[in-house]
Backbone as CSV, one residue per row, in Angstrom:
resi,resn,N_x,N_y,N_z,CA_x,CA_y,CA_z,C_x,C_y,C_z
1,MET,11.197,-16.497,-12.203,10.273,-16.882,-10.739,9.368,-18.070,-11.206
2,SER,9.343,-19.698,-10.369,8.500,-20.351,-10.357,7.095,-20.264,-10.732
3,THR,6.465,-20.672,-11.233,5.241,-20.369,-11.714,4.382,-21.495,-10.187
4,ASP,4.672,-21.875,-9.600,4.376,-22.984,-8.802,3.729,-22.081,-7.626
5,PRO,2.284,-21.738,-7.326,2.179,-20.623,-6.312,2.849,-21.584,-4.692
6,TYR,3.114,-22.746,-4.630,3.380,-23.581,-3.370,4.753,-23.274,-3.454
7,LEU,5.970,-22.742,-4.050,6.719,-23.489,-4.256,7.777,-21.787,-3.820
8,PRO,8.542,-21.965,-3.092,8.938,-20.686,-2.933,10.175,-20.293,-3.386
9,VAL,10.916,-19.103,-3.685,11.987,-18.982,-4.043,13.005,-18.069,-2.676
10,ARG,14.250,-18.147,-3.099,15.259,-17.973,-2.325,15.672,-16.647,-2.909
11,ALA,15.839,-15.804,-1.527,15.898,-14.373,-1.812,16.785,-13.709,-0.885
12,GLU,18.020,-12.772,-1.773,18.730,-12.323,-0.615,18.360,-10.465,0.084
13,ILE,18.108,-10.554,1.139,18.148,-8.942,1.292,19.578,-8.169,1.251
14,LEU,18.926,-7.181,0.122,20.256,-6.417,-0.391,20.658,-5.043,0.545
15,SER,19.142,-4.804,1.463,19.573,-3.601,2.469,18.276,-3.285,2.846
16,VAL,18.761,-3.112,4.116,17.181,-2.297,5.008,17.481,-0.985,5.492
17,LYS,16.385,-0.823,5.198,16.100,0.773,5.583,15.092,0.860,7.030
18,GLN,15.263,1.738,7.513,14.591,2.002,8.898,13.599,3.367,8.385
19,GLU,12.449,3.150,8.513,11.355,4.505,7.773,10.928,5.249,9.389
20,THR,10.490,4.506,10.176,10.045,5.535,11.417,11.164,5.435,12.755
21,ARG,10.556,6.866,13.185,11.623,7.266,13.751,10.836,7.532,15.675
22,SER,9.740,6.785,15.748,8.935,6.669,17.045,9.279,5.596,17.594
23,PRO,9.223,6.074,19.006,10.320,4.541,19.768,8.999,3.396,20.066
24,ASP,7.810,3.790,19.657,6.826,2.859,19.833,6.004,2.252,18.538
25,LEU,7.153,2.609,17.396,6.610,1.691,16.001,7.659,1.873,15.396
26,ASP,7.833,0.308,14.914,8.741,0.466,13.920,8.702,-0.870,12.584
27,ILE,8.985,0.020,11.393,8.777,-0.225,10.566,9.858,0.108,9.646
28,LYS,10.283,-1.028,8.669,11.533,-1.216,7.848,11.137,-1.255,6.632
29,THR,12.164,-0.838,5.607,11.674,-1.560,4.097,12.973,-2.247,3.601
30,TYR,12.596,-3.446,3.361,13.270,-4.667,2.788,13.642,-4.397,1.012
31,ARG,14.592,-4.546,0.622,15.292,-4.720,-0.683,15.276,-5.938,-0.698
32,LEU,14.725,-6.444,-2.033,15.188,-8.171,-1.791,15.627,-8.156,-3.405
33,ARG,16.510,-9.307,-3.479,16.854,-9.522,-5.134,17.031,-11.274,-5.049
34,LEU,15.893,-11.257,-6.138,15.671,-13.340,-5.770,16.438,-13.660,-6.583
35,ALA,17.386,-15.074,-6.233,18.161,-15.691,-6.605,18.395,-16.044,-7.600
36,GLN,19.174,-16.920,-8.391,19.515,-17.315,-9.584,19.278,-16.147,-10.535
37,GLY,19.218,-15.285,-10.719,18.843,-13.520,-11.232,17.171,-13.971,-11.702
38,SER,16.422,-14.290,-11.271,14.536,-14.226,-11.014,14.720,-12.828,-11.386
39,GLU,13.638,-13.006,-11.909,12.555,-11.357,-12.089,11.329,-11.818,-11.771
40,LEU,10.499,-11.014,-10.627,9.532,-11.428,-10.145,8.481,-9.824,-11.248
41,ASP,7.381,-10.214,-12.088,7.140,-9.603,-12.616,5.340,-9.191,-11.668
42,PHE,5.641,-8.129,-11.910,4.287,-8.152,-10.897,3.326,-6.702,-11.073
43,ARG,2.190,-6.280,-10.554,1.214,-5.201,-10.732,1.045,-4.579,-9.749
44,PRO,0.973,-3.165,-9.943,0.562,-2.313,-8.179,-0.730,-3.103,-7.823
45,GLY,-0.147,-3.112,-6.213,-2.078,-4.023,-5.762,-1.713,-5.238,-5.089
46,GLN,-0.341,-6.022,-5.947,-0.276,-7.232,-5.567,0.418,-7.692,-4.361
47,PHE,0.555,-8.839,-4.027,1.828,-9.163,-2.574,2.363,-10.365,-3.201
48,ILE,3.027,-10.191,-2.028,4.100,-12.157,-2.063,3.768,-12.657,-0.960
49,GLU,4.064,-13.807,-0.969,4.200,-14.576,0.519,5.854,-14.636,1.170
50,LEU,5.900,-13.722,1.888,7.285,-13.963,2.703,7.842,-14.687,3.651
51,ALA,8.903,-15.753,3.601,8.885,-16.686,4.966,10.526,-16.574,5.162
52,VAL,9.521,-16.464,6.576,11.430,-16.785,7.622,12.121,-18.366,7.998
53,ASP,13.070,-18.841,7.495,13.292,-20.044,8.046,13.294,-20.492,9.004
54,GLY,12.252,-21.324,9.511,12.037,-22.305,10.673,11.082,-21.502,11.437
55,VAL,10.324,-20.258,10.778,9.900,-19.169,11.610,8.526,-19.453,11.064
56,GLY,7.991,-18.601,10.025,6.565,-18.978,9.373,6.800,-17.979,7.934
57,GLU,5.474,-17.962,7.577,5.582,-17.139,6.199,4.242,-15.893,6.480
58,ALA,4.248,-14.952,6.018,3.040,-13.292,5.735,3.090,-13.416,4.744
59,PRO,2.044,-12.638,4.581,1.714,-11.960,3.390,2.471,-10.276,3.248
60,PHE,2.624,-10.059,1.915,3.116,-8.701,2.636,2.995,-7.852,1.123
61,GLY,2.639,-6.668,1.014,2.331,-6.052,-0.392,3.432,-5.200,-0.994
62,PHE,3.323,-5.787,-2.096,4.933,-4.971,-3.156,4.790,-3.489,-2.216
63,ALA,6.000,-2.597,-2.262,6.442,-1.459,-2.039,7.145,-1.029,-2.982
64,SER,7.511,-1.648,-4.184,8.674,-1.153,-5.142,7.808,-0.586,-6.373
65,SER,8.283,-0.282,-7.586,7.599,-0.270,-8.905,8.242,-1.074,-9.350
66,PRO,6.594,-1.748,-10.150,7.164,-3.027,-11.523,8.172,-2.418,-12.307
67,LEU,8.476,-1.012,-12.410,9.043,-0.893,-13.191,10.655,-1.274,-12.926
68,GLU,11.082,-1.533,-12.087,12.349,-1.513,-11.260,12.467,-3.029,-11.152
69,LYS,13.172,-3.960,-11.699,13.138,-5.075,-12.662,14.436,-5.693,-11.571
70,ASP,15.508,-4.956,-10.808,16.657,-5.879,-10.684,16.154,-6.053,-9.026
71,PHE,14.999,-5.613,-8.226,14.777,-5.979,-6.722,13.281,-5.906,-6.415
72,ILE,12.682,-6.016,-5.575,11.139,-5.549,-5.078,11.652,-5.040,-3.681
73,GLU,10.732,-4.614,-2.918,10.933,-4.067,-1.831,9.003,-4.322,-1.370
74,VAL,9.200,-4.722,0.358,8.573,-4.542,1.454,8.689,-3.947,2.076
75,THR,7.735,-3.003,2.683,7.851,-2.690,4.259,7.273,-3.019,5.147
76,VAL,7.529,-3.673,6.177,7.294,-4.225,7.439,7.237,-3.831,8.948
77,LYS,6.060,-3.527,9.235,6.016,-3.040,10.456,5.881,-4.927,12.200
78,ARG,6.712,-4.312,12.553,7.130,-5.461,13.516,5.769,-5.332,14.349
79,THR,4.743,-6.594,13.965,3.915,-7.163,15.147,3.604,-8.137,15.710
80,GLY,4.541,-9.412,15.103,4.255,-10.594,15.290,5.223,-11.421,15.319
81,LEU,5.527,-12.999,15.375,6.735,-13.893,14.939,7.214,-13.515,13.874
82,VAL,6.438,-13.588,12.786,7.164,-13.415,11.510,7.890,-12.475,11.272
83,THR,6.846,-11.220,11.505,8.077,-10.090,11.542,8.596,-9.532,12.266
84,ASP,8.507,-10.150,13.626,9.842,-10.300,14.526,11.254,-10.969,14.285
85,ALA,10.795,-11.895,13.375,12.691,-12.431,13.176,12.472,-12.018,11.837
86,LEU,12.049,-10.832,10.832,12.250,-10.200,9.770,12.870,-9.059,10.423
87,HIS,12.626,-8.398,11.509,13.451,-7.367,11.494,14.411,-7.745,12.365
88,ARG,14.772,-8.801,12.393,16.160,-9.414,13.112,17.316,-9.287,11.811
89,LEU,16.676,-9.580,10.976,18.009,-10.040,9.764,18.695,-8.754,9.247
90,SER,19.042,-8.951,8.471,20.339,-7.677,7.737,20.433,-8.255,6.271
91,ALA,21.140,-6.782,5.841,21.695,-7.214,4.920,22.690,-8.618,4.724
92,GLY,22.341,-9.136,3.830,23.127,-10.672,3.297,22.177,-12.161,4.009
93,ASP,21.590,-11.548,4.319,20.345,-12.654,5.001,19.877,-13.062,4.081
94,PHE,18.762,-14.374,4.201,17.854,-14.211,3.253,16.804,-14.989,3.696
95,VAL,15.596,-14.762,2.745,14.127,-14.844,2.873,13.993,-16.110,2.097
96,TRP,12.913,-16.610,1.540,12.053,-17.225,0.908,10.721,-15.961,0.174
97,VAL,10.495,-16.548,-0.839,9.314,-15.466,-1.539,7.990,-16.603,-2.041
98,ARG,7.021,-16.550,-2.355,6.303,-16.718,-3.048,5.628,-15.904,-3.553
99,GLY,4.919,-15.872,-5.340,4.174,-15.217,-5.748,4.302,-14.697,-7.269
100,PRO,3.812,-13.245,-7.263,3.085,-12.345,-6.973,1.448,-12.797,-6.525
101,PHE,0.503,-12.864,-5.938,-0.725,-12.663,-5.629,-1.592,-12.084,-5.821
102,GLY,-3.068,-11.896,-6.007,-3.912,-10.904,-5.944,-4.106,-10.075,-7.148
103,ASN,-5.323,-9.108,-7.359,-5.400,-8.260,-8.521,-4.565,-7.447,-7.928
104,THR,-5.117,-6.572,-9.072,-4.404,-4.774,-9.876,-5.369,-3.707,-9.189
105,PHE,-4.614,-2.743,-9.263,-5.307,-1.520,-9.283,-5.881,-0.864,-10.774
106,PRO,-6.869,-0.870,-11.269,-7.730,-0.647,-12.467,-7.107,0.869,-13.016
107,LEU,-5.724,0.724,-13.805,-5.083,1.865,-14.328,-5.339,1.828,-15.763
108,GLY,-5.688,0.906,-16.194,-6.856,1.458,-17.527,-7.912,2.559,-17.231
109,GLU,-8.183,2.163,-16.323,-9.810,2.716,-15.985,-9.355,3.600,-15.305
110,MET,-8.069,3.927,-15.059,-7.724,5.445,-14.020,-7.129,6.355,-15.271
111,ARG,-7.074,6.279,-16.356,-6.423,6.810,-17.652,-6.905,8.435,-17.604
112,GLY,-6.597,9.204,-17.613,-7.722,10.641,-18.037,-8.309,11.049,-16.658
113,SER,-8.568,10.698,-15.645,-8.801,11.152,-14.563,-7.644,11.688,-13.699
114,HIS,-7.876,12.519,-12.741,-7.434,13.175,-11.701,-7.260,11.598,-10.619
115,ILE,-6.475,11.875,-9.929,-5.919,10.795,-8.439,-5.664,11.169,-7.540
116,MET,-6.640,11.023,-6.485,-6.341,11.345,-5.043,-5.456,10.013,-4.119
117,PHE,-4.930,10.448,-3.908,-3.958,9.090,-2.756,-4.204,9.593,-1.389
118,ILE,-5.228,8.892,-0.926,-5.490,9.592,0.839,-4.813,7.926,1.382
119,ALA,-3.804,8.075,2.111,-2.910,6.882,3.185,-2.925,7.331,4.351
120,GLY,-2.822,6.172,5.078,-2.573,6.566,7.280,-1.697,5.518,7.094
121,GLY,-0.750,6.114,8.057,0.707,5.351,8.314,1.160,4.334,7.192
122,LEU,1.168,2.810,7.729,1.788,1.905,6.614,1.017,1.538,5.515
123,GLY,-0.525,2.637,5.510,-1.007,1.913,4.898,-0.694,2.763,3.310
124,LEU,0.665,3.277,3.166,1.069,4.338,2.101,2.201,3.100,1.469
125,ALA,2.177,2.153,1.723,3.508,0.839,1.145,2.677,0.218,-0.079
126,PRO,1.300,-0.127,0.240,0.905,-0.717,-0.629,0.808,0.150,-2.384
127,LEU,0.269,1.690,-1.755,-0.278,2.497,-2.585,1.098,2.930,-3.407
128,ARG,2.728,2.455,-2.248,3.934,3.454,-3.319,3.935,2.425,-4.813
129,PRO,3.230,1.452,-5.364,3.775,1.039,-6.558,2.865,1.630,-7.612
130,LEU,1.532,2.095,-7.060,0.749,2.720,-7.971,1.459,3.835,-8.190
131,ILE,1.806,5.024,-7.174,2.220,6.456,-7.201,3.506,6.293,-7.566
132,LYS,4.156,5.376,-8.107,5.610,5.355,-8.910,5.287,5.177,-10.209
133,CYS,4.527,4.720,-10.253,3.887,4.194,-11.826,3.859,5.440,-12.678
134,VAL,2.328,6.000,-11.604,1.104,7.365,-12.196,2.461,8.365,-12.254
135,LEU,3.273,8.461,-11.610,4.225,10.011,-11.670,5.378,9.403,-12.466
136,HIS,5.680,8.191,-13.249,6.895,8.017,-14.065,6.381,8.812,-15.258
137,PRO,7.880,9.185,-15.690,7.945,10.339,-16.908,6.745,9.605,-18.068
138,GLY,7.398,7.965,-18.232,6.117,7.452,-19.470,5.046,7.383,-19.689
139,PHE,4.592,7.687,-18.124,3.124,7.282,-17.748,2.596,8.550,-16.891
140,ARG,3.400,9.277,-16.531,2.665,10.892,-15.905,1.772,11.193,-16.949
141,GLY,1.613,11.647,-18.434,1.034,12.173,-19.294,-0.587,11.673,-19.392
142,GLN,-0.773,10.225,-18.883,-2.238,9.669,-19.127,-2.634,9.785,-17.915
143,TYR,-2.305,10.523,-16.810,-3.583,10.815,-15.635,-2.902,12.205,-15.851
144,GLY,-4.404,12.912,-15.357,-4.758,14.098,-14.502,-3.635,14.764,-13.079
145,ARG,-4.404,15.529,-12.522,-3.680,16.601,-11.440,-3.538,14.686,-9.927
146,VAL,-2.816,14.966,-9.701,-2.082,14.261,-8.459,-2.189,14.791,-7.491
147,ASP,-3.091,14.058,-6.116,-2.997,14.807,-4.906,-2.817,13.603,-3.845
148,MET,-1.985,13.840,-3.220,-2.002,13.042,-1.644,-2.245,13.669,-0.229
149,LEU,-3.367,13.173,0.184,-3.082,13.375,1.754,-2.440,11.889,2.215
150,ILE,-1.515,11.970,2.978,-0.681,11.471,3.658,-0.779,12.038,5.173
151,ALA,-1.215,10.943,6.100,-1.349,10.666,7.564,-0.730,9.940,8.384
152,ALA,-0.080,10.675,9.532,0.866,9.552,10.754,0.429,10.010,11.772
153,ARG,0.440,9.517,12.746,-0.056,9.673,14.745,0.996,10.886,14.487
154,THR,2.354,10.965,14.182,3.331,12.048,14.761,4.254,12.181,13.425
155,PRO,5.160,13.211,13.718,5.997,13.412,13.054,6.871,12.590,12.132
156,GLY,7.410,11.398,13.483,8.312,10.223,13.328,8.133,9.085,12.611
157,ASP,6.053,8.901,12.246,5.509,7.736,11.746,5.469,7.858,10.806
158,PHE,6.181,8.970,9.545,5.634,8.825,8.021,6.756,7.512,7.834
159,VAL,6.004,7.101,6.796,7.002,6.292,6.060,7.242,7.034,4.548
160,TYR,8.699,6.496,4.374,9.166,7.037,2.605,9.089,8.574,2.851
161,TYR,9.450,9.002,3.974,9.002,10.906,4.088,10.382,11.490,3.326
162,ASP,11.465,10.347,3.734,12.761,11.786,2.185,12.373,11.703,1.036
163,GLN,11.109,10.774,0.402,10.284,10.957,-1.499,9.902,11.690,-1.344
164,TYR,9.014,12.538,-0.353,8.002,13.222,-0.326,8.019,14.440,-1.460
165,ASP,9.467,15.221,-1.028,9.718,16.530,-2.181,10.341,15.874,-3.676
166,ASP,10.395,14.678,-3.481,10.624,14.372,-5.397,9.511,14.343,-5.092
167,TRP,8.543,13.047,-5.025,7.037,13.226,-5.243,6.326,14.628,-5.707
168,ALA,7.019,15.265,-4.731,6.300,16.781,-4.974,6.369,17.352,-6.233
169,LYS,7.741,17.422,-7.073,8.318,17.945,-7.791,7.407,17.420,-9.470
170,GLU,7.120,16.495,-9.416,6.346,15.560,-10.484,5.245,16.964,-11.031
171,PRO,5.413,16.665,-12.177,3.923,17.746,-12.717,2.543,17.867,-12.077
172,ASP,1.946,18.654,-11.789,1.106,18.609,-11.642,0.380,17.706,-10.048
173,THR,1.065,18.418,-9.179,1.223,17.002,-8.188,1.910,17.772,-6.503
174,ARG,0.070,17.382,-6.213,0.412,18.076,-4.783,0.266,16.932,-3.725
175,ILE,0.988,17.258,-2.534,1.069,16.239,-1.037,1.004,17.414,0.106
176,SER,0.046,16.493,0.570,-0.220,17.517,2.478,-0.169,16.445,3.069
177,LEU,0.660,16.726,4.359,0.935,15.992,5.490,0.173,16.324,6.267
178,THR,-0.655,15.090,7.237,-0.953,15.608,8.275,-1.039,14.519,9.502
179,ILE,-1.076,15.230,11.108,-0.783,14.104,12.083,-1.433,14.148,12.844
180,ASP,-2.201,13.171,13.908,-3.330,13.650,14.449,-3.577,14.747,15.533
181,ARG,-2.438,15.098,15.933,-2.912,16.162,17.475,-1.409,17.384,17.041
182,PRO,-1.173,18.499,17.447,-0.287,19.606,17.675,0.909,18.893,17.781
183,VAL,1.658,19.407,17.245,3.543,19.273,17.641,4.149,20.494,17.329
184,ASP,5.111,20.555,18.287,6.067,21.857,18.107,6.656,21.873,17.109
185,GLY,6.724,22.691,16.285,7.778,22.487,15.385,7.313,22.234,13.999
186,TRP,5.898,21.732,13.855,5.278,21.382,12.987,4.578,21.970,12.328
187,THR,4.655,22.061,10.825,4.085,23.320,9.660,2.546,22.259,8.915
188,GLY,2.820,21.335,9.212,1.751,20.479,8.208,0.689,20.753,8.600
189,LEU,-0.659,19.910,8.160,-1.651,19.795,8.847,-2.093,18.886,9.954
190,VAL,-2.698,19.617,10.276,-3.526,18.598,11.698,-4.686,18.268,11.351
191,GLY,-5.032,16.673,12.210,-6.648,16.430,12.054,-6.332,15.049,10.810
192,PHE,-7.348,14.313,11.389,-8.046,12.917,11.010,-8.255,13.378,9.159
193,PRO,-8.081,12.363,8.280,-8.160,13.097,7.018,-9.460,12.601,6.837
194,HIS,-10.612,12.497,7.740,-11.823,12.263,7.383,-12.373,13.593,7.775
195,ASN,-11.810,14.011,8.887,-12.295,15.659,8.831,-11.472,17.000,8.235
196,LEU,-10.873,16.445,7.286,-9.936,17.538,6.863,-10.352,17.722,5.187
197,ILE,-10.757,15.890,4.733,-11.831,16.241,3.344,-12.680,16.940,3.574
198,ALA,-13.869,17.336,4.642,-15.009,17.904,4.870,-14.695,18.970,4.054
199,ASP,-14.066,19.753,4.564,-13.464,21.200,3.748,-13.094,21.554,2.272
200,MET,-12.928,19.999,1.891,-12.113,19.882,0.355,-13.427,20.799,-0.345
201,ASP,-12.636,21.195,-1.840,-13.043,21.621,-2.924,-12.844,19.954,-3.592
202,LEU,-13.610,18.791,-3.913,-13.313,17.972,-4.709,-14.456,17.377,-5.490
203,ALA,-13.712,17.444,-6.998,-13.997,17.060,-8.349,-14.773,15.376,-8.459
204,PHE,-15.417,15.402,-7.754,-16.433,13.460,-7.783,-16.837,12.950,-9.190
205,ASP,-16.763,14.253,-10.438,-17.110,13.502,-11.232,-15.521,13.332,-12.179
206,SER,-14.330,13.781,-12.069,-13.147,13.471,-12.419,-12.084,12.826,-12.129
207,THR,-12.771,12.786,-10.544,-11.304,12.055,-9.984,-11.787,10.678,-9.190
208,ILE,-10.749,10.241,-9.402,-10.492,8.884,-8.477,-9.871,8.676,-7.308
209,PHE,-10.318,8.588,-5.977,-10.021,8.193,-4.921,-9.194,7.090,-4.353
210,ILE,-8.330,6.706,-4.031,-7.425,5.437,-3.903,-7.197,6.037,-2.060
211,LEU,-7.380,4.929,-1.489,-7.312,4.942,-0.154,-7.000,3.432,0.718
212,CYS,-5.964,3.891,1.528,-5.371,2.916,1.862,-5.128,3.167,3.436
213,GLY,-4.954,2.435,4.763,-4.895,2.698,6.194,-5.600,2.051,6.768
214,PRO,-5.484,2.352,8.167,-6.105,1.612,9.456,-7.338,1.445,9.056
215,PRO,-8.594,0.000,9.223,-9.894,0.149,8.587,-10.541,1.109,9.380
216,LEU,-10.312,1.445,10.438,-11.196,2.952,10.991,-11.276,3.984,10.202
217,MET,-9.732,4.051,9.658,-9.677,5.176,8.486,-10.305,5.045,7.163
218,ILE,-10.207,3.975,6.444,-10.995,3.410,5.552,-12.257,3.794,5.454
219,LYS,-12.833,3.649,6.217,-14.520,3.808,6.375,-14.435,5.196,7.090
220,ALA,-14.244,5.536,7.609,-14.400,7.172,7.807,-14.293,8.125,6.680
221,VAL,-13.345,7.895,6.345,-12.503,8.695,4.739,-13.791,8.121,3.749
222,SER,-14.075,6.987,3.600,-15.306,6.589,2.646,-16.156,6.790,2.911
223,ASP,-17.121,6.884,3.845,-18.555,7.586,4.104,-18.377,8.874,4.078
224,ARG,-17.098,9.710,4.525,-17.573,11.244,4.127,-17.326,11.577,3.025
225,LEU,-16.346,11.334,2.212,-16.541,10.700,0.451,-17.541,10.659,-0.061
226,GLN,-18.964,9.346,0.385,-19.863,9.566,0.159,-21.000,10.448,0.010
227,GLN,-20.651,10.773,1.565,-21.515,12.129,2.153,-21.342,13.249,1.644
228,LYS,-20.079,13.630,0.850,-20.222,14.774,-0.120,-20.495,14.134,-1.663
229,GLY,-20.916,13.111,-1.870,-21.479,13.171,-3.396,-20.405,11.915,-4.169
230,CYS,-19.379,11.696,-3.298,-18.733,10.707,-4.418,-19.139,8.988,-4.639
231,PRO,-19.104,9.496,-5.925,-19.508,7.684,-6.127,-18.695,6.296,-5.927
232,LYS,-19.692,5.598,-5.275,-18.972,4.172,-4.993,-17.916,3.584,-5.695
233,ASP,-18.055,3.613,-6.793,-16.961,2.801,-8.000,-15.696,4.122,-8.246
234,ARG,-16.102,5.032,-7.944,-14.887,5.852,-8.315,-13.929,5.866,-6.343
235,LEU,-14.379,5.456,-5.796,-13.447,4.696,-4.365,-12.888,3.612,-4.397
236,ILE,-11.745,3.099,-4.419,-10.872,1.775,-4.069,-9.848,2.002,-3.055
237,THR,-10.249,0.835,-2.609,-8.967,0.678,-1.348,-8.405,-0.687,-1.425
238,THR,-7.550,-1.111,-0.978,-7.059,-2.564,-1.025,-7.028,-3.173,0.970
239,MET,-7.404,-4.542,0.547,-7.589,-4.788,1.555,-6.338,-5.956,2.192
240,GLU,-5.417,-5.860,2.783,-4.493,-6.621,3.319,-4.845,-7.336,4.818
241,MET,-5.805,-7.104,5.147,-6.227,-7.584,6.438,-6.710,-9.079,6.206
242,ARG,-6.408,-10.312,7.291,-7.198,-11.454,7.277,-6.669,-12.438,6.549
243,MET,-5.421,-11.990,5.586,-4.903,-13.296,4.552,-3.839,-14.134,5.074
244,THR,-3.384,-15.392,4.549,-2.825,-15.859,4.918,-1.890,-16.713,4.045
245,CYS,-2.645,-17.515,3.459,-2.161,-18.756,2.923,-1.823,-17.918,1.085
246,GLY,-2.372,-16.891,0.695,-2.179,-16.449,-0.238,-3.175,-17.192,-1.447
247,ILE,-3.487,-18.236,-1.727,-4.370,-18.749,-2.761,-5.522,-19.289,-3.139
248,GLY,-6.156,-18.657,-1.773,-7.579,-19.141,-1.386,-8.066,-20.269,-0.772
249,LYS,-7.013,-21.559,0.136,-7.434,-22.614,0.021,-7.331,-22.407,2.054
250,CYS,-7.041,-21.483,2.872,-6.685,-21.857,4.115,-8.223,-21.167,4.881
251,GLY,-9.133,-20.219,3.801,-10.765,-19.825,4.297,-10.617,-18.718,5.336
252,ARG,-9.227,-18.109,5.849,-9.015,-17.259,6.784,-9.560,-15.886,6.031
253,CYS,-9.398,-15.396,5.169,-9.793,-14.084,4.261,-11.199,-13.940,3.571
254,ASN,-11.870,-14.758,3.876,-13.307,-15.061,2.623,-14.132,-13.806,3.690
255,ILE,-14.912,-13.317,2.561,-15.923,-12.627,2.909,-17.270,-12.899,2.168
256,GLY,-18.002,-13.553,2.886,-19.626,-14.239,2.176,-18.563,-15.159,1.208
257,HIS,-18.779,-15.315,0.049,-17.769,-16.110,-1.059,-17.032,-15.584,-1.630
258,ARG,-16.549,-14.281,-1.572,-15.059,-13.601,-1.805,-14.045,-13.890,-1.552
259,TYR,-12.641,-14.178,-1.579,-11.623,-14.415,-0.990,-10.851,-13.022,-1.142
260,VAL,-10.322,-12.159,0.160,-9.379,-11.368,-0.264,-7.921,-11.710,-1.140
261,CYS,-7.411,-12.642,-0.575,-6.278,-12.729,-1.310,-6.294,-13.332,-2.878
262,VAL,-7.449,-13.963,-3.371,-7.682,-14.198,-5.045,-8.755,-13.178,-5.807
263,ASP,-9.463,-12.719,-4.923,-10.433,-11.681,-5.515,-10.235,-10.269,-5.518
264,GLY,-9.185,-9.948,-4.287,-8.871,-8.646,-4.013,-7.229,-8.921,-4.268
265,PRO,-6.731,-8.145,-3.081,-6.858,-7.220,-2.252,-7.223,-6.065,-2.585
266,VAL,-7.090,-5.316,-3.698,-7.788,-3.962,-4.003,-9.799,-4.093,-4.421
267,PHE,-9.911,-3.580,-3.961,-11.902,-3.600,-4.385,-12.108,-2.197,-4.477
268,SER,-13.171,-2.067,-5.265,-13.838,-0.174,-5.289,-15.047,-0.560,-3.982
269,LEU,-15.716,0.627,-3.353,-16.477,0.222,-2.646,-17.529,0.281,-3.134
270,ALA,-18.010,-0.288,-4.382,-19.054,-0.384,-5.051,-19.242,-2.043,-4.954
271,GLU,-17.814,-2.482,-5.008,-17.700,-3.933,-4.756,-17.640,-4.693,-3.225
272,LEU,-17.618,-3.662,-2.132,-17.630,-3.979,-1.313,-19.036,-4.174,-0.662
273,GLY,-19.850,-3.069,-1.360,-21.132,-2.876,-0.893,-22.055,-4.039,-1.563
274,GLU,-21.284,-4.728,-2.270,-22.239,-6.112,-2.524,-22.006,-7.370,-1.520
275,MET,-20.941,-6.974,-0.369,-19.919,-8.446,0.527,-20.948,-8.024,1.559
276,PRO,-21.380,-9.232,2.570,-21.431,-9.302,3.624,-20.540,-7.841,4.285
277,ASP,-21.137,-7.350,5.277,-20.628,-6.013,6.468,-19.428,-6.884,7.327
278,GLU,-18.369,-7.706,6.942,-17.502,-8.006,7.852,-15.928,-7.870,7.893
279,TYR,-15.839,-6.632,7.049,-14.476,-6.149,6.650,-14.453,-4.702,7.274
């Protein structure tokens, strides 16, 4: 992979997987292989700039494990110009990739702690590399219990749904699924994450909480956890909003004197508390 952050590398689309089944929510996962046998070393939480010829580029968080070297994956919701163009591509087509950019989740500081992932909708995508690392047999013993609360609007809106059973089979790992409103045949939880955690018995002195989802969900969940006694430095989120260039030049993602694409996108709530209330 080029060391020049301005220089993109050609990548072939190996496969395209439809994630969602809802008529009004179109999310796909793209598996990419870099040209000329290049490898892209990255860490959980980082992102790439992905470009479609003649259309433009946009930032996307890695959705695959950094331990998988033969390919990378990104999960894309169809929302605009670049994502529309990307959703029209298929296996065998080519895109362009720059990166990796940004910081990472504090894996070293997380060792020895229980971990609770709370994800809403597509917010599970940037957490997936971290989940895969933590659950990997070579690293699983470094962390305590792993809990996941995964939320979606409807049963058809979950991403990576076919992988949940495999994750739940890993040692001391529990997964809870919730949807916004009752649906016939649904046997999981019903309700928004911040309301569900209100009644949970949580060990704040030994657990690190990793949050990602819509901004309103992150705000509501983090507020509820703090009300229950969770320290801000044990609440970690990733903010992919507002990023454009990936290298701190365009100024679109600045919050005060910080740039989400350079100083983030991973922040603790303690760090966010020191920044202007713009997020």
